[in-house]
C-alpha positions as CSV (number, residue, x, y, z in Angstrom):
1,A,86.7,71.3,76.6
2,G,89.7,72.8,78.6
3,A,88.4,72.0,81.9
4,A,88.1,68.3,80.9
5,V,91.7,68.2,79.7
6,G,93.0,69.8,83.0
7,L,91.0,67.4,84.8
8,L,92.9,64.5,83.1
9,Y,96.3,66.0,83.8
10,A,95.2,67.0,87.3
11,P,97.8,65.8,90.1
12,E,95.2,65.2,92.5
13,T,94.0,61.3,93.0
14,G,90.8,60.4,91.6
15,R,88.6,60.6,94.9
16,E,89.9,64.1,95.3
17,T,89.3,65.0,91.7
18,R,85.9,63.6,92.3
19,S,85.2,65.3,95.5
20,W,86.3,68.7,93.8
21,L,84.1,68.2,90.9
22,S,81.1,67.2,93.1
23,Y,81.4,70.4,94.9
24,Q,81.6,72.3,91.7
25,L,78.3,70.9,90.4
26,E,76.7,71.5,93.7
27,R,77.5,74.9,93.5
28,Y,76.5,75.2,90.0
29,R,73.3,73.4,90.7
30,S,72.5,76.2,93.6
31,V,73.3,78.9,91.1
32,L,70.8,77.5,88.4
33,A,68.2,77.0,90.9
34,D,68.5,80.4,92.2
35,L,68.5,81.6,88.5
36,T,65.3,79.7,87.8
37,E,63.7,80.9,90.6
38,S,64.6,84.4,89.8
39,L,63.1,83.8,86.0
40,V,60.0,82.6,87.6
41,T,59.6,85.8,89.7
42,S,60.8,88.0,86.8
43,R,57.9,86.3,84.5
44,D,55.1,86.4,87.3
45,N,55.8,90.1,88.1
46,A,55.6,91.0,84.3
47,P,53.4,94.0,84.1
48,S,52.4,94.5,80.8
49,S,51.2,92.4,77.8
50,A,53.8,94.2,75.9
51,Q,56.4,91.7,77.6
52,R,54.9,88.3,76.1
53,E,57.7,87.7,74.1
54,G,60.2,88.4,77.2
55,Q,57.7,86.0,79.0
56,R,58.4,83.3,76.3
57,V,62.0,84.0,76.5
58,I,62.0,83.3,80.2
59,Q,59.9,80.3,79.9
60,D,62.5,79.0,77.3
61,A,65.3,79.9,79.7
62,K,63.7,78.4,82.8
63,T,63.1,75.2,80.8
64,K,66.6,75.0,79.6
65,A,68.0,75.6,83.3
66,E,65.6,73.0,84.7
67,Q,67.2,70.4,82.0
68,L,70.8,71.6,83.3
69,L,69.8,70.9,86.9
70,G,68.7,67.4,85.8
71,D,71.9,66.9,83.9
72,V,73.9,68.1,87.0
73,D,72.0,66.1,89.4
74,Q,72.5,63.1,87.1
75,L,76.5,63.8,87.4
76,I,76.4,64.1,91.0
77,S,74.7,60.9,91.4
78,Q,77.5,59.2,89.2
79,I,80.4,60.8,91.2
80,N,78.9,59.9,94.4
81,S,78.2,56.2,93.1
82,R,81.9,56.1,91.9
83,R,83.1,57.7,95.3
84,L,81.4,54.7,97.0
85,T,82.8,52.1,94.8
86,N,86.3,53.3,95.2
């Protein structure tokens, strides 16, 4: 919430703010993609059946990360479409 308020009162132009936000979202997307890959690798390398619960948690985290990636992609598309219209 604080970041959103900061963006509203930022001294930059709308174009600069959208560019900055797009950059930050791309970085965020990259981190999420790396995390998702790491979670998949961890799950695939689990050596014992005692880690089933851990695998379930990893799968849940992977699903949520993929949802976040989708949200980030959607935000980037919205920012880019606004950039083209301005």
